[in-house]
C-alpha positions as CSV (number, residue, x, y, z in Angstrom):
1,M,160.2,102.9,79.9
2,N,158.2,104.3,77.0
3,S,154.7,105.8,77.3
4,S,152.9,102.7,76.2
5,E,154.7,100.6,78.8
6,Q,154.0,103.1,81.5
7,N,150.3,103.2,80.6
8,S,150.1,99.4,80.7
9,L,151.8,99.5,84.1
10,D,149.4,102.2,85.4
11,R,146.4,100.2,84.3
12,R,147.7,97.1,86.0
13,Y,148.2,98.8,89.4
14,M,144.9,100.7,89.1
15,A,143.0,97.5,88.5
16,A,144.5,96.1,91.7
17,A,143.5,99.3,93.5
18,I,139.9,99.0,92.2
19,R,139.7,95.4,93.4
20,L,140.9,96.5,96.8
21,S,138.3,99.3,96.9
22,R,135.5,96.8,96.5
23,S,136.5,95.0,99.7
24,H,134.8,97.7,101.8
25,Q,131.9,98.5,99.5
26,G,128.8,99.1,101.5
27,L,130.7,99.5,104.8
28,T,132.0,103.1,104.6
29,G,129.0,105.1,105.6
30,T,128.4,108.2,103.6
31,N,132.0,108.2,102.3
32,P,132.9,106.2,99.2
33,S,135.0,103.0,99.4
34,V,138.3,104.3,97.9
35,A,141.6,102.5,97.6
36,T,145.2,103.7,97.3
37,L,148.4,101.8,96.4
38,I,151.9,103.3,96.9
39,V,154.4,101.8,94.5
40,D,158.1,102.5,94.7
41,N,160.5,103.0,91.7
42,E,161.2,99.3,91.7
43,G,157.6,98.4,91.1
44,V,157.0,97.2,94.7
45,I,153.8,98.0,96.4
46,V,154.9,99.5,99.7
47,G,151.6,100.8,101.0
48,R,148.0,99.8,100.7
49,G,144.9,101.6,102.0
50,V,141.1,101.4,101.7
51,T,138.5,103.7,103.2
52,A,138.0,102.3,106.7
53,I,134.7,100.8,107.9
54,G,132.5,103.8,108.9
55,G,134.3,106.1,106.4
56,R,137.5,107.2,108.3
57,P,140.5,107.2,108.0
58,H,140.7,107.7,104.3
59,A,142.6,105.3,102.0
60,E,145.5,107.7,101.2
61,T,146.5,108.3,104.8
62,Q,146.4,104.6,105.6
63,A,148.6,103.7,102.5
64,L,151.1,106.5,103.4
65,A,151.3,105.4,107.0
66,E,152.1,101.8,105.8
67,A,154.7,103.1,103.3
68,G,156.4,105.5,105.7
69,D,159.6,106.9,104.2
70,R,159.3,104.7,101.2
71,A,156.5,106.9,99.9
72,R,159.1,109.6,99.0
73,G,159.6,109.5,95.2
74,A,156.9,106.8,94.8
75,T,153.7,106.7,92.7
76,A,150.3,106.7,94.4
77,Y,147.4,105.0,92.6
78,V,144.1,106.4,93.8
79,T,140.7,105.3,92.6
80,L,139.1,108.7,93.3
81,E,140.6,112.2,93.2
82,P,142.1,112.9,96.7
83,C,140.0,115.2,98.9
84,A,141.0,118.8,99.1
85,H,138.9,120.1,102.0
86,H,139.4,120.3,105.7
87,G,136.8,118.2,107.4
88,K,137.3,115.9,110.4
89,T,140.7,115.1,108.9
90,P,143.2,117.2,106.8
91,P,143.0,117.0,103.0
92,C,144.5,113.8,101.6
93,A,146.0,115.8,98.7
94,D,148.1,117.7,101.3
95,A,149.2,114.4,102.9
96,L,150.5,113.1,99.5
97,V,152.5,116.3,99.0
98,T,153.9,116.2,102.5
99,A,154.9,112.6,102.0
100,G,157.0,113.4,99.0
101,V,155.1,111.3,96.5
102,S,156.4,112.2,93.0
103,R,153.5,111.0,90.9
104,V,149.8,110.4,91.4
105,V,147.7,108.3,89.1
106,S,143.9,108.8,89.5
107,A,140.9,106.9,88.1
108,A,137.7,108.9,88.8
109,N,137.2,112.6,89.3
110,D,135.3,113.7,92.4
111,P,132.2,115.8,91.5
112,D,131.8,117.0,95.1
113,D,132.0,120.8,95.0
114,R,134.5,120.8,97.8
115,V,136.9,118.8,95.7
116,A,136.1,118.9,91.9
117,G,139.6,119.4,90.6
118,K,140.9,121.2,93.7
119,G,142.6,117.9,94.8
120,Y,144.6,117.7,91.6
121,A,145.5,121.4,91.8
122,I,147.0,120.9,95.3
123,L,149.1,118.0,93.9
124,R,150.3,119.9,90.9
125,N,151.1,123.0,92.9
126,G,153.1,120.7,95.2
127,G,155.3,119.6,92.3
128,I,153.6,116.2,91.8
129,E,153.0,114.8,88.3
130,V,149.3,114.0,88.0
131,V,147.8,111.5,85.6
132,T,144.0,111.2,85.5
133,G,141.3,109.0,83.9
134,V,143.2,105.6,84.2
135,L,140.4,102.9,84.2
136,A,138.0,105.7,84.9
137,A,134.9,103.8,83.7
138,E,135.8,100.7,85.8
139,S,136.3,102.8,88.9
140,A,133.2,104.9,88.3
141,D,131.2,101.6,88.2
142,Y,132.2,100.8,91.8
143,L,131.9,104.4,92.9
144,A,128.5,105.0,91.1
145,G,126.6,105.4,94.3
146,Y,128.9,108.2,95.6
147,L,129.2,109.8,92.2
148,I,125.5,109.9,91.5
149,R,124.6,111.1,95.0
150,S,127.2,113.9,94.6
151,S,126.1,115.0,91.2
152,K,122.4,114.2,91.1
153,K,121.6,114.5,94.8
154,R,119.9,111.1,94.9
155,P,121.1,107.5,95.3
156,E,122.3,105.2,92.6
157,V,119.2,103.1,91.8
158,T,119.6,99.5,90.8
159,L,116.5,97.7,89.7
160,K,116.8,94.0,90.4
161,L,114.4,91.8,88.5
162,A,114.0,88.0,88.1
163,L,112.2,87.0,84.9
164,S,110.8,83.7,83.9
165,A,111.7,82.2,80.6
166,D,108.5,83.7,79.2
167,G,109.2,87.2,80.6
168,Y,107.1,87.4,83.8
169,I,108.3,88.4,87.3
170,G,105.5,86.4,89.1
171,R,101.8,85.5,89.1
172,H,98.9,87.4,90.5
173,G,97.6,86.1,93.8
174,T,100.2,83.3,94.4
175,G,102.7,85.0,96.6
176,Q,106.4,84.6,96.0
177,I,107.5,82.3,93.2
178,A,111.0,80.9,93.0
179,I,112.1,81.9,89.5
180,T,115.8,81.6,90.0
181,G,118.0,78.9,91.6
182,P,120.2,79.0,94.7
183,V,123.3,80.3,93.0
184,A,121.5,83.4,91.6
185,R,119.8,83.9,95.0
186,A,123.2,83.9,96.7
187,Q,124.3,86.6,94.3
188,V,121.3,88.7,95.2
189,H,122.2,88.4,98.9
190,L,125.7,89.6,98.0
191,M,124.2,92.6,96.2
192,R,122.2,93.4,99.3
193,A,125.3,93.3,101.4
194,E,126.9,95.9,99.1
195,S,123.8,98.2,99.1
196,D,122.9,100.9,101.6
197,A,119.2,100.2,101.3
198,I,116.6,97.9,99.7
199,L,113.2,99.2,98.5
200,V,110.0,97.4,97.8
201,G,106.4,98.5,97.3
202,I,103.6,97.7,99.7
203,G,102.2,95.2,97.2
204,T,105.3,93.1,97.3
205,A,105.5,93.4,101.1
206,L,101.9,92.2,101.5
207,A,102.1,89.4,98.9
208,D,105.5,87.9,99.8
209,D,106.0,88.9,103.4
210,P,109.8,89.2,102.7
211,V,112.5,89.8,105.3
212,L,115.0,91.4,102.8
213,T,118.1,90.7,104.8
214,C,121.5,89.4,103.7
215,R,121.7,85.7,104.7
216,L,125.1,84.7,103.4
217,P,127.2,83.1,106.1
218,G,129.6,85.7,107.5
219,L,127.8,88.7,106.0
220,E,124.6,88.7,108.0
221,N,125.6,91.9,109.8
222,R,125.8,93.7,106.4
223,S,122.0,93.7,105.8
224,P,121.0,97.1,104.5
225,V,118.2,99.5,105.5
226,R,114.9,98.1,104.3
227,I,112.4,100.6,102.8
228,V,108.7,100.1,102.0
229,L,106.6,102.4,99.9
230,D,103.4,102.3,102.0
231,S,101.6,105.6,101.7
232,Q,98.6,104.4,103.8
233,L,100.6,102.3,106.3
234,R,99.1,98.9,105.4
235,L,102.2,97.0,106.5
236,P,101.0,94.4,109.1
237,L,102.5,94.6,112.6
238,D,103.1,90.9,112.5
239,S,105.0,91.0,109.1
240,K,108.6,89.7,109.0
241,L,109.8,93.2,108.3
242,V,108.2,94.8,111.3
243,Q,109.0,91.9,113.6
244,S,112.7,92.2,112.6
245,A,112.9,96.1,112.7
246,G,114.7,96.0,116.0
247,S,117.7,94.3,114.5
248,V,117.8,95.6,110.9
249,P,116.3,99.1,110.2
250,V,112.9,99.4,108.5
251,W,111.9,102.7,107.0
252,I,108.3,103.2,105.8
253,A,107.6,105.9,103.3
254,A,104.1,107.1,104.1
255,S,101.7,110.0,103.5
256,A,101.4,112.6,106.3
257,Q,97.7,111.8,106.3
258,A,98.1,108.1,107.0
259,D,96.4,106.6,110.1
260,A,98.0,108.1,113.3
261,A,97.4,105.1,115.5
262,K,99.0,102.7,113.0
263,R,101.9,105.1,112.7
264,Q,102.4,105.1,116.4
265,A,102.2,101.3,116.6
266,L,104.8,100.9,113.8
267,V,107.2,103.3,115.5
268,A,106.7,101.5,118.8
269,A,107.7,98.3,117.0
270,G,111.0,99.9,115.9
271,C,110.1,101.2,112.4
272,R,111.0,104.7,111.2
273,I,108.3,106.6,109.3
274,L,109.4,108.9,106.5
275,A,106.8,111.6,105.8
276,T,106.7,111.7,102.0
277,E,105.0,113.7,99.3
278,T,102.4,111.9,97.2
279,D,101.4,112.1,93.6
280,C,97.9,110.9,92.9
281,G,98.0,108.8,96.0
282,A,101.4,107.2,95.3
283,T,104.7,108.1,96.8
284,A,106.4,110.9,94.9
285,L,109.6,109.0,93.9
286,P,111.9,111.8,92.9
287,E,111.3,113.6,96.2
288,L,111.8,110.4,98.2
289,L,115.1,109.7,96.5
290,D,116.3,113.2,97.3
291,D,115.4,112.7,101.0
292,L,117.2,109.3,101.0
293,A,120.4,110.9,99.6
294,A,120.2,113.6,102.2
295,Q,120.2,110.9,104.9
296,G,123.3,109.2,103.5
297,I,121.8,106.5,101.2
298,A,124.1,106.3,98.2
299,T,123.1,102.9,96.8
300,L,119.5,101.7,96.6
301,M,118.5,98.3,95.3
302,V,114.8,98.0,94.2
303,E,113.4,94.5,94.5
304,G,109.8,94.9,93.7
305,G,107.2,95.0,92.5
306,A,106.0,95.6,88.9
307,S,104.3,99.0,89.5
308,V,107.3,100.4,91.4
309,A,109.7,99.2,88.7
310,S,107.5,100.7,86.0
311,A,107.2,104.0,87.8
312,L,111.0,104.3,88.3
313,L,111.7,103.5,84.7
314,Q,109.1,106.0,83.4
315,D,110.6,108.7,85.6
316,G,114.1,108.0,84.4
317,L,115.3,107.2,87.9
318,V,117.0,103.8,87.3
319,D,120.7,103.8,86.8
320,R,121.4,100.0,86.6
321,I,119.2,97.0,85.8
322,A,120.3,93.7,87.3
323,L,118.2,91.2,85.3
324,F,118.1,87.5,86.2
325,R,116.4,85.1,83.8
326,G,115.3,81.7,85.0
327,P,114.8,78.6,82.8
328,L,111.1,77.9,83.7
329,S,107.9,79.5,82.3
330,I,105.1,80.9,84.4
331,G,102.4,81.1,81.7
332,S,100.5,84.2,80.5
333,E,97.4,83.5,82.7
334,G,97.8,85.8,85.7
335,G,101.4,86.5,84.8
336,L,103.0,89.7,86.2
337,A,105.2,91.7,83.9
338,V,107.0,95.1,83.8
339,P,105.4,96.9,80.9
340,E,107.8,98.1,78.2
341,L,110.9,96.8,80.1
342,S,112.5,95.8,76.8
343,S,111.9,99.1,75.2
344,H,113.3,101.0,78.2
345,I,116.4,98.8,78.1
346,A,116.9,99.2,74.3
347,R,116.4,103.0,74.5
348,D,118.1,104.0,77.7
349,F,120.6,101.4,78.8
350,T,123.8,99.7,77.6
351,L,124.7,96.0,78.3
352,S,127.7,96.0,80.7
353,R,127.8,92.4,81.8
354,D,126.6,89.0,80.7
355,D,127.0,86.0,83.0
356,R,125.5,82.9,84.4
357,F,124.7,81.9,88.0
358,G,123.9,78.2,88.0
359,D,121.0,77.6,85.6
360,D,120.1,81.3,85.4
361,Q,121.2,83.9,82.9
362,Y,122.3,87.3,84.3
363,S,122.5,90.5,82.3
364,E,123.4,93.9,83.8
365,Y,122.6,97.1,82.0
366,I,123.7,100.6,82.9
367,R,122.4,104.0,81.9
368,P,125.2,106.0,80.2
369,V,126.1,109.1,82.2
């Protein structure tokens, strides 16, 4: 087999591994959802593994256990550099060496200081051929939350926006407006299921009284943590968020000077209060994101409103924009917009996906690393 044929084969198996890794996205706690395939010399997949729900065991050890003796002399396809540190389990790089794997093909490098090339070094010192960077961009897309949290010490931030045909996200004083159709809304619920947390500003929470859970049949138990920016604790005790805090976590980012009695009442209702720094009365977003990452939040989807979206864009804290465009117009009178959204996209982001969900156009933009 020549090098071109081998590269094509490596890409095919890695694409399969990346698809497998997505199956546990949002379910692996603070660990990334990684996948491993063990392929023998006949091209047969003899072992499969994906990071278990909760984060352990890791993908490599599961794939090796399934492959057994057939792992000797085989090729392992891993979507992330194998771990090299002793934690609750031994290093996966050591497990691959012990199993007698002859070749490891990796997609993304691990920026964690405990790994960061050390996994590859263990493999090479063990006599294993190592190939890196195969479908690296595709793997990094699914691992973005982990990679950004490891390198930037904050979550990956996805800004989800629904725009009317004339470019508005809503209308002042009318509450929630249905801009997109049911197919697009189902996609948003899937995005929620794959996120660690959802964030909205208090303006959106008061105007729309959202519940912010995943309501797709079969995925209801994958609703993420719901976070409200509410420096003065204005969230009503009878809101849908507070009333459902006992079943799906609600975190409220509030000033330390906020009303003590309201704080106590919200805590009694099941909410968690995050004491946050403020900047001119508003939540200091960089510091909040640092705190969220320290608490294990790797993927954060922001669902509103206009002022929160603008602040995150201006601070350079958005990594991905998920932009839905509906077919109907709202009208300029009272229309709510995100100032300079187009200029931010043109200057800071690259189009990565164009799609349709029912009657709605979908565009996804990513900030180049």
